[in-house]
C-alpha positions as CSV (number, residue, x, y, z in Angstrom):
1,X,-6.0,10.2,5.4
2,X,-8.4,8.6,2.5
3,X,-6.9,6.9,-0.6
4,X,-8.0,9.5,-2.8
5,X,-5.5,11.9,-1.0
6,X,-2.9,9.5,-1.0
7,X,-3.3,9.1,-4.8
8,X,-2.9,12.7,-5.1
9,X,0.0,13.4,-2.7
10,X,2.3,10.5,-4.4
11,X,0.9,10.9,-8.3
12,X,-0.1,7.2,-8.0
13,X,-2.3,5.2,-10.3
14,X,-5.1,2.8,-9.1
15,X,-4.3,-0.9,-10.7
16,X,-6.9,-3.0,-8.7
17,X,-9.7,-2.1,-6.2
18,X,-10.5,1.3,-7.4
19,X,-13.8,0.8,-5.7
20,X,-11.8,1.1,-2.3
21,X,-10.4,4.6,-3.1
22,X,-12.7,6.1,-0.3
23,X,-11.4,4.2,2.5
24,X,-9.5,5.4,5.3
25,X,-5.8,4.6,6.3
26,X,-4.7,5.9,9.7
27,X,-1.2,4.8,9.6
28,X,1.6,3.7,6.8
29,X,4.5,1.2,7.2
30,X,7.2,1.4,4.5
31,X,9.3,-2.0,3.7
32,X,10.4,-4.9,1.8
33,X,10.3,-7.4,4.5
34,X,7.3,-9.1,4.6
35,X,8.6,-10.6,8.0
36,X,8.5,-7.0,9.6
37,X,4.9,-6.5,8.2
38,X,3.8,-9.9,10.0
39,X,4.8,-8.0,13.0
40,X,2.5,-5.2,12.9
41,X,-0.5,-4.8,15.3
42,X,-2.8,-1.8,13.9
43,X,-5.5,-1.3,11.7
44,X,-5.9,1.1,8.7
45,X,-2.4,0.8,7.5
46,X,-1.1,1.7,4.1
47,X,1.6,-0.6,3.2
48,X,4.6,1.2,1.1
49,X,6.6,-1.6,-0.7
50,X,8.9,-2.2,-3.8
51,X,8.5,-5.9,-3.2
52,X,6.5,-7.1,-6.5
53,X,5.3,-10.4,-5.5
54,X,2.4,-12.7,-4.5
55,X,3.8,-12.8,-1.3
56,X,3.2,-9.2,-1.0
57,X,-0.3,-9.8,-1.2
58,X,-0.4,-12.9,1.1
59,X,1.3,-10.8,3.7
60,X,-1.1,-8.3,3.4
61,X,-4.4,-10.5,3.8
62,X,-2.6,-12.1,6.7
63,X,-1.7,-8.7,8.4
64,X,-5.4,-7.3,7.3
65,X,-3.5,-4.4,5.6
66,X,-6.3,-3.4,2.7
67,X,-4.1,-0.9,0.9
68,X,-0.9,-1.5,-0.7
69,X,1.3,1.3,-2.7
70,X,4.0,0.0,-4.7
71,X,6.8,2.1,-5.6
72,X,9.4,2.4,-8.4
73,X,6.8,1.8,-11.1
74,X,6.1,-1.8,-9.8
75,X,3.3,-3.3,-11.4
76,X,1.6,-6.3,-9.9
77,X,1.2,-9.6,-12.0
78,X,-2.8,-10.3,-13.4
79,X,-2.7,-13.3,-10.6
80,X,-1.7,-10.7,-7.6
81,X,-4.4,-8.1,-8.9
82,X,-6.9,-11.2,-9.1
83,X,-5.9,-12.4,-5.1
84,X,-6.1,-8.2,-4.2
85,X,-9.3,-8.1,-5.7
86,X,-10.7,-11.4,-4.1
87,X,-9.4,-10.1,-0.2
88,X,-10.5,-6.3,-1.2
89,X,-7.1,-4.7,-0.8
90,X,-6.7,-1.8,-3.1
91,X,-3.4,-2.0,-5.2
92,X,-1.4,1.3,-6.3
93,X,1.7,2.5,-8.2
94,X,3.9,5.6,-8.0
95,X,7.2,5.8,-10.1
96,X,8.7,7.6,-6.7
97,X,11.3,5.6,-4.5
98,X,10.4,4.1,-1.2
99,X,12.2,7.1,0.4
100,X,10.4,9.9,-1.3
101,X,6.7,8.6,-1.4
102,X,7.3,7.9,2.3
103,X,8.4,11.5,2.9
104,X,5.4,13.2,1.0
105,X,3.0,11.1,3.0
106,X,4.7,11.8,5.9
107,X,4.6,15.5,5.1
108,X,0.9,15.7,4.2
109,X,-0.2,14.2,7.3
110,X,0.2,10.3,7.1
111,X,1.3,9.3,10.2
112,X,3.9,6.5,11.0
113,X,3.1,3.1,13.1
114,X,6.5,3.6,14.7
């Protein structure tokens, strides 16, 4: 599934890295625990989270995650957006909850990691 499709499914807005919207993601992982994110061993992951701080971007960078979808209308700071741009990570937000967003994307065919 490409980022454009994700945006359409959950009604997301791109906050940073809109030039990456053609990228593909193969699986998604929903978590607010960045320690769980660091255990992932997969490529082309969409991280769905409500954790809105710089550590989220740093964790994505370490885990080689290039797409983050913030839920509950969380908006990353300018510092977070700058780091995401530097690391070629697209940042999006949706007003929907973590549970609802995950369900919509699963229903649209995006697979979970496990």
